[in-house]
C-alpha positions in Angstrom: 122.5 75.0 144.3 119.9 77.2 142.9 116.1 76.5 143.0 114.6 74.9 140.0 111.1 74.2 141.3 109.5 77.2 139.6 110.8 76.6 136.1 108.5 74.4 134.0 111.2 71.9 133.2 109.9 71.7 129.6 111.9 70.0 126.8 112.4 71.2 123.3 109.5 69.1 122.1 107.0 70.7 124.4 104.0 72.2 122.6 102.2 75.2 124.2 98.4 75.4 124.1 98.8 78.0 121.3 100.9 75.5 119.2 98.3 72.8 119.7 95.6 75.3 118.5 97.5 75.8 115.2 99.5 79.0 116.0 102.9 78.8 114.3 106.0 78.9 116.4 107.1 82.1 114.7 103.7 83.9 115.3 103.7 82.8 118.9 107.2 84.0 119.5 106.5 87.4 117.8 103.3 88.0 119.7 104.9 87.3 123.1 107.8 89.5 122.1 105.3 92.3 121.2 103.5 91.9 124.5 106.8 92.0 126.5 107.9 95.2 124.5 104.6 96.9 125.3 105.0 95.8 129.0 108.5 97.3 129.1 107.4 100.6 127.7 104.4 100.8 130.0 106.5 99.9 133.1 108.9 102.7 132.1 106.1 105.3 131.8 104.6 104.1 135.1 108.0 104.3 136.7 107.7 100.7 137.9 111.1 99.2 138.7 112.8 96.2 137.1 111.5 93.8 139.8 107.9 94.5 138.6 108.8 94.3 135.0 110.7 91.0 135.5 107.9 89.4 137.5 105.2 90.6 135.1 107.1 89.3 132.0 107.8 85.9 133.5 104.2 85.5 134.7 102.9 86.4 131.2 105.1 83.8 129.6 104.1 81.3 132.3 100.4 82.1 131.6 100.8 81.3 127.9 102.3 77.9 128.7 98.9 77.1 130.1 96.5 79.1 128.0 96.2 79.7 124.2 96.7 82.9 122.2 93.6 81.9 120.4 91.6 82.4 123.6 93.5 85.2 125.3 94.8 88.0 123.0 98.1 89.3 124.2 96.9 92.9 124.2 94.5 92.1 127.0 97.0 90.3 129.2 99.7 92.9 129.5 97.9 95.2 132.0 96.8 92.3 134.3 100.3 90.9 134.5 101.7 94.4 135.4 99.0 94.9 138.1 99.6 91.5 139.7 103.4 92.1 139.7 103.1 95.5 141.2 100.9 94.2 144.0 103.2 91.3 144.7 106.4 93.5 144.6 104.5 96.2 146.6 105.8 98.8 144.1 103.3 101.4 143.0 103.5 104.3 140.4 104.3 107.7 141.8 101.4 109.3 143.6 99.3 106.1 143.8 100.3 104.9 147.3 98.5 101.7 148.2 95.4 102.6 146.3 94.8 99.6 144.0 92.0 101.2 142.1 94.4 104.0 141.2 97.0 101.4 140.3 94.6 99.7 137.8 93.6 103.1 136.4 97.2 104.2 135.8 98.3 100.8 134.3 95.2 100.5 132.1 95.5 104.0 130.6 99.2 103.7 130.1 99.1 100.3 128.4 96.2 101.5 126.2 98.3 104.5 125.2 101.3 102.3 124.3 99.1 99.9 122.3 97.6 102.8 120.3 101.0 104.2 119.6 102.2 100.9 118.3 99.2 99.7 116.4 97.4 102.8 115.1 98.1 103.8 111.4 100.7 106.5 111.0 99.2 109.9 111.0 96.0 108.8 112.9 95.4 110.7 116.1 95.5 108.8 119.4 92.4 108.9 121.6 93.6 108.8 125.2 91.5 106.6 127.5 89.8 108.8 130.1 88.5 107.3 133.3 85.1 109.2 132.8 84.5 107.6 129.5 82.2 104.6 129.3 84.9 102.7 127.4 87.1 103.0 130.5 84.5 101.2 132.6 84.3 98.4 130.1 88.1 98.0 129.9 88.5 98.2 133.7 86.0 95.3 134.2 87.9 93.4 131.5 91.2 94.0 133.4 89.6 92.7 136.6 88.3 89.6 134.9 91.6 88.9 133.1 93.5 89.4 136.4 91.4 86.7 138.1 91.7 84.4 135.1 95.5 84.8 135.1 95.7 84.1 138.8 93.6 81.0 138.4 95.6 79.7 135.4 98.8 80.2 137.4 97.3 78.4 140.4 98.1 81.5 142.4 101.8 80.5 142.3 103.4 83.9 141.7 107.0 83.2 142.9 109.6 84.3 140.4 113.4 84.1 140.6 114.7 87.5 139.7 117.7 86.9 137.4 118.9 90.5 137.8 119.7 89.7 141.5 121.9 86.8 140.3 123.5 89.1 137.7 124.5 91.8 140.2 125.8 89.2 142.7 127.9 87.4 140.0 129.2 90.7 138.7 130.3 91.7 142.2 132.0 88.3 142.8 133.9 88.6 139.5 134.7 92.3 140.1 133.5 93.3 136.7 133.8 96.7 135.1 130.5 98.7 135.1 130.5 98.6 131.3 130.3 94.8 131.3 127.6 94.7 134.0 125.5 97.3 132.1 125.8 95.4 128.8 124.8 92.1 130.6 121.8 94.0 132.2 120.6 95.1 128.7 120.8 91.5 127.5 118.8 90.4 130.5 116.1 92.9 129.9 115.9 91.7 126.3 115.6 88.1 127.5 112.3 88.9 129.1 110.8 89.1 125.6 111.5 85.3 125.3 110.2 82.2 127.1 113.7 81.3 128.1 112.8 81.8 131.7 110.4 78.9 131.4 113.2 76.5 130.7 116.2 77.8 132.7 116.6 79.2 136.2 117.6 82.8 136.9 121.2 82.0 137.7 121.7 80.3 134.3 120.1 83.2 132.4 122.2 85.7 134.3 125.4 83.8 133.5 124.5 83.6 129.8 123.9 87.4 129.8 127.4 87.9 131.3 128.8 85.6 128.7 127.2 87.6 125.9 128.4 90.9 127.4 132.0 89.6 127.4 131.7 88.5 123.8 130.0 91.8 122.6 132.6 94.0 124.3 135.5 91.8 123.2 136.7 91.5 126.8 138.6 88.5 128.1 136.5 86.2 130.3 137.7 85.3 133.8 140.3 82.6 133.8 139.9 80.0 136.5 139.6 76.3 137.1 136.9 75.0 136.9 135.5 77.5 134.3 133.9 80.7 135.8 130.4 79.8 134.7 130.4 76.5 136.5 130.8 78.5 139.8 127.2 79.7 139.1 125.8 76.2 138.5 125.7 76.6 134.7 126.8 74.0 132.2 128.4 74.8 128.9 125.3 73.4 127.1 122.9 75.6 129.0 125.2 78.6 128.5 125.2 78.2 124.7 121.5 77.3 124.5 120.3 80.4 126.5 122.8 82.7 124.6 121.5 81.4 121.2 117.9 82.1 122.3 118.6 85.7 123.3 120.5 86.3 120.1 117.4 85.4 118.1 116.2 88.9 118.9 119.3 90.4 117.3 119.3 88.2 114.3 115.7 89.0 113.4 114.5 85.4 114.1 112.1 86.8 116.7 110.4 90.2 116.1 108.1 92.4 118.1 105.1 92.0 115.8 101.3 91.9 116.4 99.1 89.9 114.1 95.5 89.1 115.1 94.6 85.4 115.6 91.1 84.2 114.8 89.5 83.0 118.1 89.3 79.3 118.6 86.0 77.4 118.6 
């Protein structure tokens, strides 16, 4: 049996703080998808591995199950999530060592660069954030404050089930071709843009990604009794539900789109 104590166990009728504040489900999903995309690009530029990205993404979604987008703009929560995840995973960008001040500097400047690239009008020059600029000091203090607020909102519970570990283990047990494993890995990375990890454990999400990979590549699924996915503690209902949520990204139902939200009262 796989651990379920760190999923929220929420049902379909659950309303996040953002929904209760009047944010539409579509806008909420698009904003969180945007934040996760910025996080993926920043992690790649910082050369932070998938364990940091996974933990940061899940912690960000977990945070917004407790706090509202009307109070905490997603743009300001990407860097804190990455910093926390890098500290917990003990994985630092190249040349940083264990210098946490340097970690914050690298993450802050890279995230700001990604945000400018995505949000500035086409043709407008980017203005890189330099650590000697007064603006850097202001943003650094904001990062420190947001990091503390995120930790407090999460109750300092930072445990995350890494679904990629399940995925690699399952792929080895099923003796899958590298092409199938890589395709499933891509689906798994995309799943980090969705709150699916709030509702389902890592083994279920990993199994659904394998299922999608079989379908996309047109490959025959393993034949066994009971069905292969039940070996990984996944029910048919969960398999279909997670797969449908991930496919929302490919059907355009969820888009990486930033739209400002007026602060709440």
